[in-house]
N, CA, C, O and the ligand as a Tripos MOL2 file, in Angstrom:
@<TRIPOS>MOLECULE
protein
  313   311    79     0     0
PROTEIN
NO_CHARGES

@<TRIPOS>ATOM
      1 N           5.8810  -16.4970   -5.6990 N.3       1 MET1
      2 CA          4.9790  -15.5440   -6.0750 C.3       1 MET1
      3 C           5.9850  -14.4980   -7.1000 C.2       1 MET1
      4 O           7.1740  -14.2280   -6.9320 O.2       1 MET1
      5 N           5.1950  -14.0980   -8.0370 N.am      2 VAL2
      6 CA          5.8120  -13.1520   -8.8720 C.3       2 VAL2
      7 C           5.2240  -11.8000   -8.8530 C.2       2 VAL2
      8 O           4.0090  -11.7300   -9.0350 O.2       2 VAL2
      9 N           5.8290  -10.8210   -8.6800 N.am      3 GLY3
     10 CA          5.6100   -9.3710   -8.3200 C.3       3 GLY3
     11 C           5.5930   -8.5470   -9.6810 C.2       3 GLY3
     12 O           6.2860   -8.8990  -10.6360 O.2       3 GLY3
     13 N           4.7620   -7.4280   -9.7170 N.am      4 MET4
     14 CA          4.8070   -6.4640  -10.7600 C.3       4 MET4
     15 C           4.9810   -5.2320  -10.4460 C.2       4 MET4
     16 O           4.2240   -4.6190   -9.6940 O.2       4 MET4
     17 N           5.9230   -4.7870  -10.9530 N.am      5 ARG5
     18 CA          6.3550   -3.1810  -10.7340 C.3       5 ARG5
     19 C           5.9050   -2.2980  -11.7690 C.2       5 ARG5
     20 O           5.9780   -2.5530  -12.9710 O.2       5 ARG5
     21 N           5.3800   -1.1230  -11.2050 N.am      6 THR6
     22 CA          4.8540    0.0090  -12.3760 C.3       6 THR6
     23 C           5.4730    1.0610  -11.5090 C.2       6 THR6
     24 O           5.4900    1.0830  -10.2780 O.2       6 THR6
     25 N           6.0050    1.9740  -12.3920 N.am      7 ASN7
     26 CA          6.3040    3.4370  -12.0940 C.3       7 ASN7
     27 C           5.0740    4.3050  -12.1630 C.2       7 ASN7
     28 O           4.1990    4.2260  -13.0260 O.2       7 ASN7
     29 N           5.1200    5.2070  -11.0690 N.am      8 PHE8
     30 CA          4.1120    6.3340  -11.4270 C.3       8 PHE8
     31 C           4.7500    7.7210  -11.0780 C.2       8 PHE8
     32 O           5.7770    7.7940  -10.4050 O.2       8 PHE8
     33 N           4.0000    8.9730  -11.6370 N.am      9 THR9
     34 CA          4.6200   10.1570  -11.5130 C.3       9 THR9
     35 C           3.5570   11.0050  -10.8880 C.2       9 THR9
     36 O           2.3690   10.7980  -11.1330 O.2       9 THR9
     37 N           3.9560   11.9440  -10.0950 N.am     10 SER10
     38 CA          3.0920   13.0330   -9.4820 C.3      10 SER10
     39 C           1.8770   12.6060   -8.8890 C.2      10 SER10
     40 O           0.7890   12.9790   -9.3290 O.2      10 SER10
     41 N           2.0190   11.6990   -7.7300 N.am     11 GLU11
     42 CA          0.8880   11.3090   -6.9520 C.3      11 GLU11
     43 C           1.0730   11.7550   -5.5610 C.2      11 GLU11
     44 O           2.1690   11.7920   -5.0010 O.2      11 GLU11
     45 N          -0.0270   12.0850   -5.0410 N.am     12 GLN12
     46 CA          0.2500   12.7460   -3.4370 C.3      12 GLN12
     47 C           0.6290   11.5280   -2.3900 C.2      12 GLN12
     48 O          -0.0730   10.5370   -2.1860 O.2      12 GLN12
     49 N           1.5990   11.7570   -1.9180 N.am     13 ALA13
     50 CA          1.9730   10.8640   -0.7500 C.3      13 ALA13
     51 C           1.2910   11.1850    0.4640 C.2      13 ALA13
     52 O           0.6700   12.2450    0.5360 O.2      13 ALA13
     53 N           1.3400   10.3480    1.4760 N.am     14 PRO14
     54 CA          0.5900   10.4310    2.7340 C.3      14 PRO14
     55 C           1.1140   11.6530    3.3760 C.2      14 PRO14
     56 O           0.3000   12.2580    4.0740 O.2      14 PRO14
     57 N           2.2130   12.1050    3.2920 N.am     15 CYS15
     58 CA          2.8220   13.5210    3.9010 C.3      15 CYS15
     59 C           1.9700   14.7910    3.3250 C.2      15 CYS15
     60 O           1.5920   15.7630    3.9800 O.2      15 CYS15
     61 N           1.7900   14.5680    2.1050 N.am     16 GLY16
     62 CA          1.0480   15.6560    1.3320 C.3      16 GLY16
     63 C           1.9410   16.1460    0.2770 C.2      16 GLY16
     64 O           1.4950   17.0900   -0.3740 O.2      16 GLY16
     65 N           3.1100   15.7090   -0.0340 N.am     17 ARG17
     66 CA          3.8690   16.0820   -1.0580 C.3      17 ARG17
     67 C           3.3530   15.3310   -2.4080 C.2      17 ARG17
     68 O           2.9210   14.1780   -2.3910 O.2      17 ARG17
     69 N           3.4290   15.9330   -3.2880 N.am     18 THR18
     70 CA          3.3380   15.2220   -4.7930 C.3      18 THR18
     71 C           4.7500   14.7300   -5.2800 C.2      18 THR18
     72 O           5.6600   15.5200   -5.5290 O.2      18 THR18
     73 N           4.8540   13.4650   -5.3880 N.am     19 VAL19
     74 CA          6.1580   12.7710   -5.9370 C.3      19 VAL19
     75 C           5.8950   11.7420   -6.7590 C.2      19 VAL19
     76 O           4.7590   11.2820   -6.8710 O.2      19 VAL19
     77 N           6.8810   11.3080   -7.3800 N.am     20 ASP20
     78 CA          6.8980   10.1760   -8.1870 C.3      20 ASP20
     79 C           7.1840    9.0090   -7.2170 C.2      20 ASP20
     80 O           7.5500    9.2510   -6.0660 O.2      20 ASP20
     81 N           7.0180    7.7050   -7.6820 N.am     21 GLY21
     82 CA          7.1430    6.6420   -6.9860 C.3      21 GLY21
     83 C           7.0510    5.1480   -7.6300 C.2      21 GLY21
     84 O           7.4050    5.1100   -8.8090 O.2      21 GLY21
     85 N           6.7360    4.2050   -7.1960 N.am     22 GLU22
     86 CA          6.7550    2.9150   -7.5270 C.3      22 GLU22
     87 C           5.6150    2.1100   -6.8250 C.2      22 GLU22
     88 O           5.4750    2.0430   -5.6030 O.2      22 GLU22
     89 N           4.6830    1.4070   -7.9130 N.am     23 HIS23
     90 CA          3.7420    0.5320   -7.1280 C.3      23 HIS23
     91 C           4.1990   -0.8800   -7.3840 C.2      23 HIS23
     92 O           4.8530   -1.1960   -8.3790 O.2      23 HIS23
     93 N           3.8480   -1.6590   -6.4990 N.am     24 TYR24
     94 CA          4.4920   -3.0990   -6.4630 C.3      24 TYR24
     95 C           3.2030   -3.9170   -6.2600 C.2      24 TYR24
     96 O           2.4390   -3.5870   -5.3520 O.2      24 TYR24
     97 N           2.9020   -5.0270   -7.1000 N.am     25 ARG25
     98 CA          1.6910   -5.8460   -6.6890 C.3      25 ARG25
     99 C           2.1180   -7.2820   -6.6880 C.2      25 ARG25
    100 O           3.0050   -7.6830   -7.4410 O.2      25 ARG25
    101 N           1.5680   -7.9530   -5.9540 N.am     26 GLU26
    102 CA          2.0880   -9.2400   -5.9490 C.3      26 GLU26
    103 C           0.7310  -10.1500   -5.5470 C.2      26 GLU26
    104 O          -0.0770   -9.6660   -4.7540 O.2      26 GLU26
    105 N           0.5270  -11.3710   -6.0740 N.am     27 GLU27
    106 CA         -0.5850  -12.1140   -5.8110 C.3      27 GLU27
    107 C          -0.0600  -13.6500   -5.7210 C.2      27 GLU27
    108 O           0.8540  -14.1210   -6.3970 O.2      27 GLU27
    109 N          -0.8610  -14.3550   -4.7050 N.am     28 ASP28
    110 CA         -0.6210  -15.6810   -4.7080 C.3      28 ASP28
    111 C          -1.6350  -16.5830   -5.1870 C.2      28 ASP28
    112 O          -2.6570  -16.0200   -5.5760 O.2      28 ASP28
    113 N          -1.6120  -18.0400   -5.2700 N.am     29 ASP29
    114 CA         -2.4670  -18.6420   -5.8660 C.3      29 ASP29
    115 C          -3.8840  -18.8680   -4.8790 C.2      29 ASP29
    116 O          -4.8930  -19.4440   -5.2860 O.2      29 ASP29
    117 N          -3.7340  -18.3250   -3.5890 N.am     30 GLN30
    118 CA         -4.7780  -18.5420   -2.6110 C.3      30 GLN30
    119 C          -5.6590  -17.0700   -2.7600 C.2      30 GLN30
    120 O          -6.6550  -16.8000   -2.0880 O.2      30 GLN30
    121 N          -5.2380  -16.4690   -3.4760 N.am     31 GLY31
    122 CA         -6.1850  -15.0680   -3.5930 C.3      31 GLY31
    123 C          -5.8090  -13.9390   -2.8040 C.2      31 GLY31
    124 O          -6.5490  -12.9600   -2.7100 O.2      31 GLY31
    125 N          -4.5680  -14.0250   -2.1600 N.am     32 LEU32
    126 CA         -4.0780  -12.8520   -1.2380 C.3      32 LEU32
    127 C          -3.1540  -11.9600   -2.2530 C.2      32 LEU32
    128 O          -2.1650  -12.3840   -2.8510 O.2      32 LEU32
    129 N          -3.6820  -10.6470   -2.3200 N.am     33 ILE33
    130 CA         -3.0480   -9.6140   -3.0830 C.3      33 ILE33
    131 C          -2.5050   -8.5860   -2.0950 C.2      33 ILE33
    132 O          -3.0690   -8.0750   -1.1280 O.2      33 ILE33
    133 N          -1.2050   -8.3970   -2.6020 N.am     34 ILE34
    134 CA         -0.2900   -7.3130   -1.6850 C.3      34 ILE34
    135 C          -0.0730   -6.0850   -2.6520 C.2      34 ILE34
    136 O           0.5350   -6.3730   -3.6830 O.2      34 ILE34
    137 N          -0.3620   -5.1010   -2.5450 N.am     35 TYR35
    138 CA         -0.2220   -3.6920   -3.3460 C.3      35 TYR35
    139 C           0.3050   -3.0060   -2.2490 C.2      35 TYR35
    140 O          -0.1670   -2.8360   -1.1250 O.2      35 TYR35
    141 N           1.7360   -2.5070   -2.9280 N.am     36 VAL36
    142 CA          2.5590   -1.6360   -2.0380 C.3      36 VAL36
    143 C           2.7950   -0.3540   -3.0030 C.2      36 VAL36
    144 O           3.0250   -0.4630   -4.2080 O.2      36 VAL36
    145 N           2.7040    0.9130   -2.2830 N.am     37 GLN37
    146 CA          3.1980    2.1810   -2.9700 C.3      37 GLN37
    147 C           4.4310    2.7360   -2.4470 C.2      37 GLN37
    148 O           4.4610    3.0850   -1.2670 O.2      37 GLN37
    149 N           5.5740    2.8730   -3.2790 N.am     38 HIS38
    150 CA          6.7740    3.4940   -2.4950 C.3      38 HIS38
    151 C           6.9270    4.7840   -2.9300 C.2      38 HIS38
    152 O           7.0810    4.8070   -4.1510 O.2      38 HIS38
    153 N           6.9450    5.8460   -2.4280 N.am     39 TYR39
    154 CA          7.0580    7.0880   -2.8540 C.3      39 TYR39
    155 C           8.3290    7.6310   -2.8140 C.2      39 TYR39
    156 O           9.1370    7.1080   -2.0460 O.2      39 TYR39
    157 N           8.6700    8.5800   -3.4890 N.am     40 ALA40
    158 CA         10.0860    8.9120   -3.7430 C.3      40 ALA40
    159 C          10.6190    9.5440   -2.3040 C.2      40 ALA40
    160 O          11.7610    9.2820   -1.9250 O.2      40 ALA40
    161 N           9.8210   10.3110   -1.5960 N.am     41 CYS41
    162 CA         10.0230   11.0120   -0.5890 C.3      41 CYS41
    163 C          10.2320   10.1510    0.7440 C.2      41 CYS41
    164 O          10.6450   10.6310    1.8000 O.2      41 CYS41
    165 N           9.8950    8.8430    0.5490 N.am     42 GLY42
    166 CA         10.0330    7.9160    1.6130 C.3      42 GLY42
    167 C           8.9850    7.3260    2.3410 C.2      42 GLY42
    168 O           9.1480    6.4830    3.2230 O.2      42 GLY42
    169 N           7.6480    7.8860    1.8710 N.am     43 CYS43
    170 CA          6.5990    7.5130    2.4660 C.3      43 CYS43
    171 C           6.1080    6.0160    1.7860 C.2      43 CYS43
    172 O           6.5880    5.6560    0.7110 O.2      43 CYS43
    173 N           5.1550    5.2230    2.4840 N.am     44 ARG44
    174 CA          5.0390    3.9590    2.1820 C.3      44 ARG44
    175 C           3.3940    3.6410    2.3740 C.2      44 ARG44
    176 O           2.8590    3.8900    3.4550 O.2      44 ARG44
    177 N           2.7160    3.1370    1.3730 N.am     45 GLN45
    178 CA          1.5070    2.6310    1.5890 C.3      45 GLN45
    179 C           1.2470    1.3690    1.1620 C.2      45 GLN45
    180 O           1.3900    1.0680   -0.0230 O.2      45 GLN45
    181 N           0.8350    0.4950    2.0900 N.am     46 SER46
    182 CA          0.5370   -0.7960    1.4740 C.3      46 SER46
    183 C          -1.0750   -1.4480    1.8700 C.2      46 SER46
    184 O          -1.7780   -1.0160    2.7840 O.2      46 SER46
    185 N          -1.3810   -2.3970    1.0910 N.am     47 ARG47
    186 CA         -2.6820   -2.8680    1.0520 C.3      47 ARG47
    187 C          -2.6550   -4.4520    0.9120 C.2      47 ARG47
    188 O          -2.1470   -5.0800   -0.0180 O.2      47 ARG47
    189 N          -3.2810   -4.9510    1.9870 N.am     48 HIS48
    190 CA         -3.2040   -6.5010    1.8350 C.3      48 HIS48
    191 C          -4.9360   -6.8590    1.6710 C.2      48 HIS48
    192 O          -5.8490   -6.5920    2.4520 O.2      48 HIS48
    193 N          -4.9730   -7.5800    0.3060 N.am     49 GLU49
    194 CA         -6.5600   -8.1200    0.3660 C.3      49 GLU49
    195 C          -6.3200   -9.5910    0.4840 C.2      49 GLU49
    196 O          -5.5650  -10.2260   -0.2520 O.2      49 GLU49
    197 N          -7.1020  -10.1350    1.5810 N.am     50 TYR50
    198 CA         -7.2700  -11.3980    1.8780 C.3      50 TYR50
    199 C          -8.0870  -12.4060    1.0850 C.2      50 TYR50
    200 O          -8.9190  -11.8530    0.3650 O.2      50 TYR50
    201 N          -8.0800  -13.5440    1.0280 N.am     51 HIS51
    202 CA         -8.9640  -14.4070    0.2580 C.3      51 HIS51
    203 C         -10.1350  -14.4640    0.7710 C.2      51 HIS51
    204 O         -11.0340  -14.7040   -0.0350 O.2      51 HIS51
    205 N         -10.4930  -14.2910    2.0840 N.am     52 ASP52
    206 CA        -11.7500  -13.8520    2.7280 C.3      52 ASP52
    207 C         -12.5050  -12.5160    2.3340 C.2      52 ASP52
    208 O         -13.7020  -12.3500    2.5660 O.2      52 ASP52
    209 N         -11.7520  -11.6450    1.7600 N.am     53 GLY53
    210 CA        -12.3710  -10.3730    1.4240 C.3      53 GLY53
    211 C         -11.9030   -9.3190    2.3330 C.2      53 GLY53
    212 O         -12.1100   -8.1310    2.0860 O.2      53 GLY53
    213 N         -11.2850   -9.7200    3.3660 N.am     54 SER54
    214 CA        -11.0010   -8.3550    4.2140 C.3      54 SER54
    215 C          -9.5290   -7.8830    3.6990 C.2      54 SER54
    216 O          -8.6570   -8.5460    3.1360 O.2      54 SER54
    217 N          -9.5490   -6.5560    4.0710 N.am     55 ILE55
    218 CA         -8.4430   -5.8170    3.3670 C.3      55 ILE55
    219 C          -7.7830   -4.8820    4.7410 C.2      55 ILE55
    220 O          -8.4100   -4.1830    5.5370 O.2      55 ILE55
    221 N          -6.4370   -5.1360    4.6850 N.am     56 HIS56
    222 CA         -5.7330   -4.4070    5.4890 C.3      56 HIS56
    223 C          -4.8520   -3.4980    4.8520 C.2      56 HIS56
    224 O          -4.1160   -3.8250    3.9210 O.2      56 HIS56
    225 N          -4.9300   -2.1040    5.4530 N.am     57 THR57
    226 CA         -4.2790   -1.0410    4.6760 C.3      57 THR57
    227 C          -3.1490   -0.4120    5.8530 C.2      57 THR57
    228 O          -3.3960   -0.4400    7.0590 O.2      57 THR57
    229 N          -2.1140    0.0480    5.3790 N.am     58 GLN58
    230 CA         -1.1550    0.5280    6.3750 C.3      58 GLN58
    231 C          -0.3450    1.7570    5.5420 C.2      58 GLN58
    232 O           0.1020    1.6510    4.4000 O.2      58 GLN58
    233 N          -0.2750    2.9320    6.3990 N.am     59 VAL59
    234 CA          0.4310    4.0360    5.6290 C.3      59 VAL59
    235 C           1.5590    4.4010    6.4270 C.2      59 VAL59
    236 O           1.3630    4.3820    7.6420 O.2      59 VAL59
    237 N           2.7040    4.7310    6.0210 N.am     60 VAL60
    238 CA          3.8800    4.9350    6.7760 C.3      60 VAL60
    239 C           4.3940    6.3830    6.1670 C.2      60 VAL60
    240 O           4.6250    6.4280    4.9590 O.2      60 VAL60
    241 N           4.5570    7.4200    6.8740 N.am     61 ARG61
    242 CA          4.9580    8.7080    6.6820 C.3      61 ARG61
    243 C           6.2880    8.8990    6.7090 C.2      61 ARG61
    244 O           6.8540    8.4760    7.7160 O.2      61 ARG61
    245 N           7.0660    9.5120    5.7340 N.am     62 HIS62
    246 CA          8.5200    9.6840    5.8020 C.3      62 HIS62
    247 C           9.0950   10.3340    6.9760 C.2      62 HIS62
    248 O          10.0160    9.9640    7.7050 O.2      62 HIS62
    249 N           8.1920   11.6230    7.0180 N.am     63 ASP63
    250 CA          8.6840   12.5300    8.1420 C.3      63 ASP63
    251 C           8.3730   12.1560    9.6120 C.2      63 ASP63
    252 O           8.8880   12.7570   10.5550 O.2      63 ASP63
    253 N           7.4270   11.0440    9.7660 N.am     64 LYS64
    254 CA          7.2290   10.7280   11.1950 C.3      64 LYS64
    255 C           7.8020    9.4060   11.2420 C.2      64 LYS64
    256 O           7.7550    8.8560   12.3420 O.2      64 LYS64
    257 N           8.3760    8.7240   10.2110 N.am     65 LYS65
    258 CA          9.0050    7.5730   10.4900 C.3      65 LYS65
    259 C           8.1360    6.1560   11.4400 C.2      65 LYS65
    260 O           8.6170    5.1910   12.0330 O.2      65 LYS65
    261 N           7.0040    6.5030   11.2740 N.am     66 LYS66
    262 CA          6.1410    5.1910   11.8060 C.3      66 LYS66
    263 C           4.9850    5.1630   11.1720 C.2      66 LYS66
    264 O           4.6530    5.9860   10.3200 O.2      66 LYS66
    265 N           4.2470    4.1230   11.5910 N.am     67 VAL67
    266 CA          2.9100    3.8880   10.7800 C.3      67 VAL67
    267 C           1.8740    4.9110   11.5580 C.2      67 VAL67
    268 O           1.7300    5.1050   12.7650 O.2      67 VAL67
    269 N           1.1710    5.5250   10.3610 N.am     68 VAL68
    270 CA          0.2960    6.7300   10.8630 C.3      68 VAL68
    271 C          -1.3010    6.1630   10.6300 C.2      68 VAL68
    272 O          -2.2910    6.7290   11.0930 O.2      68 VAL68
    273 N          -1.3250    4.9740    9.8460 N.am     69 SER69
    274 CA         -2.7710    4.5020    9.7410 C.3      69 SER69
    275 C          -2.5980    3.0170    9.6420 C.2      69 SER69
    276 O          -1.7880    2.5420    8.8460 O.2      69 SER69
    277 N          -3.3220    2.2800   10.4160 N.am     70 ASP70
    278 CA         -3.2880    0.6050   10.3640 C.3      70 ASP70
    279 C          -4.5380    0.1640   10.4520 C.2      70 ASP70
    280 O          -4.9820   -0.0740   11.5750 O.2      70 ASP70
    281 N          -5.2920   -0.0210    9.3890 N.am     71 ASP71
    282 CA         -6.8010   -0.4310    9.5150 C.3      71 ASP71
    283 C          -7.1000   -1.6660    8.7460 C.2      71 ASP71
    284 O          -6.5590   -1.9600    7.6810 O.2      71 ASP71
    285 N          -7.9570   -2.3320    9.3340 N.am     72 PHE72
    286 CA         -8.7330   -3.2690    8.5700 C.3      72 PHE72
    287 C          -9.9850   -2.7180    8.0560 C.2      72 PHE72
    288 O         -10.6010   -1.8940    8.7320 O.2      72 PHE72
    289 N         -10.4090   -3.1010    6.9220 N.am     73 GLY73
    290 CA        -11.4110   -2.5010    6.2450 C.3      73 GLY73
    291 C         -12.5750   -2.9600    6.7070 C.2      73 GLY73
    292 O         -12.7730   -4.0440    7.2570 O.2      73 GLY73
    293 N         -13.4870   -1.9520    6.4260 N.am     74 PRO74
    294 CA        -15.0370   -2.3180    7.0110 C.3      74 PRO74
    295 C         -15.7580   -3.6990    6.4300 C.2      74 PRO74
    296 O         -16.8220   -4.0610    6.9320 O.2      74 PRO74
    297 N         -15.0760   -4.5380    5.2370 N.am     75 GLU75
    298 CA        -15.3390   -5.4340    4.7280 C.3      75 GLU75
    299 C         -15.2800   -6.4320    5.8720 C.2      75 GLU75
    300 O         -16.1200   -7.3250    5.9830 O.2      75 GLU75
    301 N         -14.2560   -6.2610    6.7340 N.am     76 HIS76
    302 CA        -14.0990   -7.4610    7.8190 C.3      76 HIS76
    303 C         -15.2010   -7.4640    8.7560 C.2      76 HIS76
    304 O         -15.3990   -6.6010    9.6120 O.2      76 HIS76
    305 N         -16.1230   -8.8080    8.4700 N.am     77 GLY77
    306 CA        -17.1850   -9.0800    9.2890 C.3      77 GLY77
    307 C         -18.3240   -8.3630    9.2770 C.2      77 GLY77
    308 O         -19.1680   -8.4460   10.1690 O.2      77 GLY77
    309 N         -18.4360   -7.4790    8.0820 N.am     78 ALA78
    310 CA        -19.4080   -6.6990    7.7410 C.3      78 ALA78
    311 C         -20.5410   -7.5370    6.8820 C.2      78 ALA78
    312 O         -21.5490   -6.9650    6.4670 O.2      78 ALA78
    313 ZN          6.5640   11.4840    1.8410 Zn       79 ZN79
@<TRIPOS>BOND
     1     1     2 1
     2     2     3 1
     3     3     4 2
     4     3     5 am
     5     5     6 1
     6     6     7 1
     7     7     8 2
     8     7     9 am
     9     9    10 1
    10    10    11 1
    11    11    12 2
    12    11    13 am
    13    13    14 1
    14    14    15 1
    15    15    16 2
    16    15    17 am
    17    17    18 1
    18    18    19 1
    19    19    20 2
    20    19    21 am
    21    21    22 1
    22    22    23 1
    23    23    24 2
    24    23    25 am
    25    25    26 1
    26    26    27 1
    27    27    28 2
    28    27    29 am
    29    29    30 1
    30    30    31 1
    31    31    32 2
    32    31    33 am
    33    33    34 1
    34    34    35 1
    35    35    36 2
    36    35    37 am
    37    37    38 1
    38    38    39 1
    39    39    40 2
    40    39    41 am
    41    41    42 1
    42    42    43 1
    43    43    44 2
    44    43    45 am
    45    45    46 1
    46    46    47 1
    47    47    48 2
    48    47    49 am
    49    49    50 1
    50    50    51 1
    51    51    52 2
    52    51    53 am
    53    53    54 1
    54    54    55 1
    55    55    56 2
    56    55    57 am
    57    57    58 1
    58    58    59 1
    59    59    60 2
    60    59    61 am
    61    61    62 1
    62    62    63 1
    63    63    64 2
    64    63    65 am
    65    65    66 1
    66    66    67 1
    67    67    68 2
    68    67    69 am
    69    69    70 1
    70    70    71 1
    71    71    72 2
    72    71    73 am
    73    73    74 1
    74    74    75 1
    75    75    76 2
    76    75    77 am
    77    77    78 1
    78    78    79 1
    79    79    80 2
    80    79    81 am
    81    81    82 1
    82    82    83 1
    83    83    84 2
    84    83    85 am
    85    85    86 1
    86    86    87 1
    87    87    88 2
    88    87    89 am
    89    89    90 1
    90    90    91 1
    91    91    92 2
    92    91    93 am
    93    93    94 1
    94    94    95 1
    95    95    96 2
    96    95    97 am
    97    97    98 1
    98    98    99 1
    99    99   100 2
   100    99   101 am
   101   101   102 1
   102   102   103 1
   103   103   104 2
   104   103   105 am
   105   105   106 1
   106   106   107 1
   107   107   108 2
   108   107   109 am
   109   109   110 1
   110   110   111 1
   111   111   112 2
   112   111   113 am
   113   113   114 1
   114   114   115 1
   115   115   116 2
   116   115   117 am
   117   117   118 1
   118   118   119 1
   119   119   120 2
   120   119   121 am
   121   121   122 1
   122   122   123 1
   123   123   124 2
   124   123   125 am
   125   125   126 1
   126   126   127 1
   127   127   128 2
   128   127   129 am
   129   129   130 1
   130   130   131 1
   131   131   132 2
   132   131   133 am
   133   133   134 1
   134   134   135 1
   135   135   136 2
   136   135   137 am
   137   137   138 1
   138   138   139 1
   139   139   140 2
   140   139   141 am
   141   141   142 1
   142   142   143 1
   143   143   144 2
   144   143   145 am
   145   145   146 1
   146   146   147 1
   147   147   148 2
   148   147   149 am
   149   149   150 1
   150   150   151 1
   151   151   152 2
   152   151   153 am
   153   153   154 1
   154   154   155 1
   155   155   156 2
   156   155   157 am
   157   157   158 1
   158   158   159 1
   159   159   160 2
   160   159   161 am
   161   161   162 1
   162   162   163 1
   163   163   164 2
   164   163   165 am
   165   165   166 1
   166   166   167 1
   167   167   168 2
   168   167   169 am
   169   169   170 1
   170   170   171 1
   171   171   172 2
   172   171   173 am
   173   173   174 1
   174   174   175 1
   175   175   176 2
   176   175   177 am
   177   177   178 1
   178   178   179 1
   179   179   180 2
   180   179   181 am
   181   181   182 1
   182   182   183 1
   183   183   184 2
   184   183   185 am
   185   185   186 1
   186   186   187 1
   187   187   188 2
   188   187   189 am
   189   189   190 1
   190   190   191 1
   191   191   192 2
   192   191   193 am
   193   193   194 1
   194   194   195 1
   195   195   196 2
   196   195   197 am
   197   197   198 1
   198   198   199 1
   199   199   200 2
   200   199   201 am
   201   201   202 1
   202   202   203 1
   203   203   204 2
   204   203   205 am
   205   205   206 1
   206   206   207 1
   207   207   208 2
   208   207   209 am
   209   209   210 1
   210   210   211 1
   211   211   212 2
   212   211   213 am
   213   213   214 1
   214   214   215 1
   215   215   216 2
   216   215   217 am
   217   217   218 1
   218   218   219 1
   219   219   220 2
   220   219   221 am
   221   221   222 1
   222   222   223 1
   223   223   224 2
   224   223   225 am
   225   225   226 1
   226   226   227 1
   227   227   228 2
   228   227   229 am
   229   229   230 1
   230   230   231 1
   231   231   232 2
   232   231   233 am
   233   233   234 1
   234   234   235 1
   235   235   236 2
   236   235   237 am
   237   237   238 1
   238   238   239 1
   239   239   240 2
   240   239   241 am
   241   241   242 1
   242   242   243 1
   243   243   244 2
   244   243   245 am
   245   245   246 1
   246   246   247 1
   247   247   248 2
   248   247   249 am
   249   249   250 1
   250   250   251 1
   251   251   252 2
   252   251   253 am
   253   253   254 1
   254   254   255 1
   255   255   256 2
   256   255   257 am
   257   257   258 1
   258   258   259 1
   259   259   260 2
   260   259   261 am
   261   261   262 1
   262   262   263 1
   263   263   264 2
   264   263   265 am
   265   265   266 1
   266   266   267 1
   267   267   268 2
   268   267   269 am
   269   269   270 1
   270   270   271 1
   271   271   272 2
   272   271   273 am
   273   273   274 1
   274   274   275 1
   275   275   276 2
   276   275   277 am
   277   277   278 1
   278   278   279 1
   279   279   280 2
   280   279   281 am
   281   281   282 1
   282   282   283 1
   283   283   284 2
   284   283   285 am
   285   285   286 1
   286   286   287 1
   287   287   288 2
   288   287   289 am
   289   289   290 1
   290   290   291 1
   291   291   292 2
   292   291   293 am
   293   293   294 1
   294   294   295 1
   295   295   296 2
   296   295   297 am
   297   297   298 1
   298   298   299 1
   299   299   300 2
   300   299   301 am
   301   301   302 1
   302   302   303 1
   303   303   304 2
   304   303   305 am
   305   305   306 1
   306   306   307 1
   307   307   308 2
   308   307   309 am
   309   309   310 1
   310   310   311 1
   311   311   312 2
@<TRIPOS>SUBSTRUCTURE
     1 MET1         2 RESIDUE 1 A MET
     2 VAL2         6 RESIDUE 1 A VAL
     3 GLY3        10 RESIDUE 1 A GLY
     4 MET4        14 RESIDUE 1 A MET
     5 ARG5        18 RESIDUE 1 A ARG
     6 THR6        22 RESIDUE 1 A THR
     7 ASN7        26 RESIDUE 1 A ASN
     8 PHE8        30 RESIDUE 1 A PHE
     9 THR9        34 RESIDUE 1 A THR
    10 SER10       38 RESIDUE 1 A SER
    11 GLU11       42 RESIDUE 1 A GLU
    12 GLN12       46 RESIDUE 1 A GLN
    13 ALA13       50 RESIDUE 1 A ALA
    14 PRO14       54 RESIDUE 1 A PRO
    15 CYS15       58 RESIDUE 1 A CYS
    16 GLY16       62 RESIDUE 1 A GLY
    17 ARG17       66 RESIDUE 1 A ARG
    18 THR18       70 RESIDUE 1 A THR
    19 VAL19       74 RESIDUE 1 A VAL
    20 ASP20       78 RESIDUE 1 A ASP
    21 GLY21       82 RESIDUE 1 A GLY
    22 GLU22       86 RESIDUE 1 A GLU
    23 HIS23       90 RESIDUE 1 A HIS
    24 TYR24       94 RESIDUE 1 A TYR
    25 ARG25       98 RESIDUE 1 A ARG
    26 GLU26      102 RESIDUE 1 A GLU
    27 GLU27      106 RESIDUE 1 A GLU
    28 ASP28      110 RESIDUE 1 A ASP
    29 ASP29      114 RESIDUE 1 A ASP
    30 GLN30      118 RESIDUE 1 A GLN
    31 GLY31      122 RESIDUE 1 A GLY
    32 LEU32      126 RESIDUE 1 A LEU
    33 ILE33      130 RESIDUE 1 A ILE
    34 ILE34      134 RESIDUE 1 A ILE
    35 TYR35      138 RESIDUE 1 A TYR
    36 VAL36      142 RESIDUE 1 A VAL
    37 GLN37      146 RESIDUE 1 A GLN
    38 HIS38      150 RESIDUE 1 A HIS
    39 TYR39      154 RESIDUE 1 A TYR
    40 ALA40      158 RESIDUE 1 A ALA
    41 CYS41      162 RESIDUE 1 A CYS
    42 GLY42      166 RESIDUE 1 A GLY
    43 CYS43      170 RESIDUE 1 A CYS
    44 ARG44      174 RESIDUE 1 A ARG
    45 GLN45      178 RESIDUE 1 A GLN
    46 SER46      182 RESIDUE 1 A SER
    47 ARG47      186 RESIDUE 1 A ARG
    48 HIS48      190 RESIDUE 1 A HIS
    49 GLU49      194 RESIDUE 1 A GLU
    50 TYR50      198 RESIDUE 1 A TYR
    51 HIS51      202 RESIDUE 1 A HIS
    52 ASP52      206 RESIDUE 1 A ASP
    53 GLY53      210 RESIDUE 1 A GLY
    54 SER54      214 RESIDUE 1 A SER
    55 ILE55      218 RESIDUE 1 A ILE
    56 HIS56      222 RESIDUE 1 A HIS
    57 THR57      226 RESIDUE 1 A THR
    58 GLN58      230 RESIDUE 1 A GLN
    59 VAL59      234 RESIDUE 1 A VAL
    60 VAL60      238 RESIDUE 1 A VAL
    61 ARG61      242 RESIDUE 1 A ARG
    62 HIS62      246 RESIDUE 1 A HIS
    63 ASP63      250 RESIDUE 1 A ASP
    64 LYS64      254 RESIDUE 1 A LYS
    65 LYS65      258 RESIDUE 1 A LYS
    66 LYS66      262 RESIDUE 1 A LYS
    67 VAL67      266 RESIDUE 1 A VAL
    68 VAL68      270 RESIDUE 1 A VAL
    69 SER69      274 RESIDUE 1 A SER
    70 ASP70      278 RESIDUE 1 A ASP
    71 ASP71      282 RESIDUE 1 A ASP
    72 PHE72      286 RESIDUE 1 A PHE
    73 GLY73      290 RESIDUE 1 A GLY
    74 PRO74      294 RESIDUE 1 A PRO
    75 GLU75      298 RESIDUE 1 A GLU
    76 HIS76      302 RESIDUE 1 A HIS
    77 GLY77      306 RESIDUE 1 A GLY
    78 ALA78      310 RESIDUE 1 A ALA
    79 ZN79       313 GROUP 0 **** ****
């Protein structure tokens, strides 16, 4: 798989700070899409879109050092 990196500036991180960071996007040939945002403060947000249409998102705050949100999207089984 080949990922694509893009920088961003001044976006609000899950902790509430406005920081720069980097997007990372990766796709495989089965339709799985992985989308990750790394914030300069250390927060991280990731989103997995599966080939069946379900979406899994995960949010990690730098100040809590743990996952604060771990959801399967409403598309799952809806
Ligand atoms: Zn943060």
